[in-house]
C-alpha positions as semicolon CSV with decimal commas, in nm:
position;residue;x (nm);y (nm);z (nm)
1;M;11,079;9,734;10,511
2;K;11,265;9,713;10,841
3;A;11,598;9,690;10,657
4;V;11,508;10,000;10,453
5;N;11,402;10,195;10,762
6;D;11,717;10,080;10,947
7;G;11,932;10,207;10,658
8;K;12,059;9,859;10,563
9;M;11,891;9,883;10,221
10;A;11,835;10,194;10,011
11;A;11,498;10,075;9,879
12;T;11,287;9,773;9,791
13;V;10,966;9,706;9,604
14;A;10,634;9,588;9,743
15;Q;10,366;9,394;9,563
16;Q;10,014;9,528;9,599
17;P;9,786;9,231;9,678
18;K;9,471;9,447;9,682
19;L;9,547;9,572;9,330
20;I;9,630;9,220;9,212
21;G;9,295;9,098;9,346
22;E;9,106;9,386;9,184
23;L;9,270;9,319;8,849
24;G;9,192;8,949;8,884
25;I;8,822;9,020;8,934
26;Q;8,809;9,273;8,649
27;F;8,969;9,036;8,402
28;A;8,776;8,731;8,527
29;E;8,456;8,921;8,447
30;K;8,585;8,995;8,098
31;V;8,668;8,628;8,040
32;A;8,326;8,525;8,175
33;N;8,168;8,764;7,924
34;G;8,359;8,604;7,637
35;E;8,612;8,883;7,594
36;N;8,974;8,811;7,508
37;V;9,235;8,925;7,757
38;E;9,613;8,930;7,757
39;A;9,791;8,623;7,895
40;N;10,000;8,841;8,127
41;I;9,853;9,140;8,306
42;P;10,108;9,346;8,500
43;A;10,027;9,500;8,837
44;D;10,236;9,801;8,932
45;L;10,486;9,756;9,211
46;M;10,535;10,016;9,481
47;L;10,880;10,157;9,556
48;V;10,954;10,153;9,930
49;V;11,211;10,403;10,059
50;K;11,306;10,520;10,408
51;E;11,020;10,697;10,581
């Protein structure tokens, strides 16, 4: 993020660990209840640009 704010990079992407954790809990509950879930569950990334 420093490189983006310093103008050395135009943009980058950030993972969202809170969202990843929330999705993990949601899908763990589904599995525990016997539901089928996808093998890969995407979590949206966040575009980071100069403030």
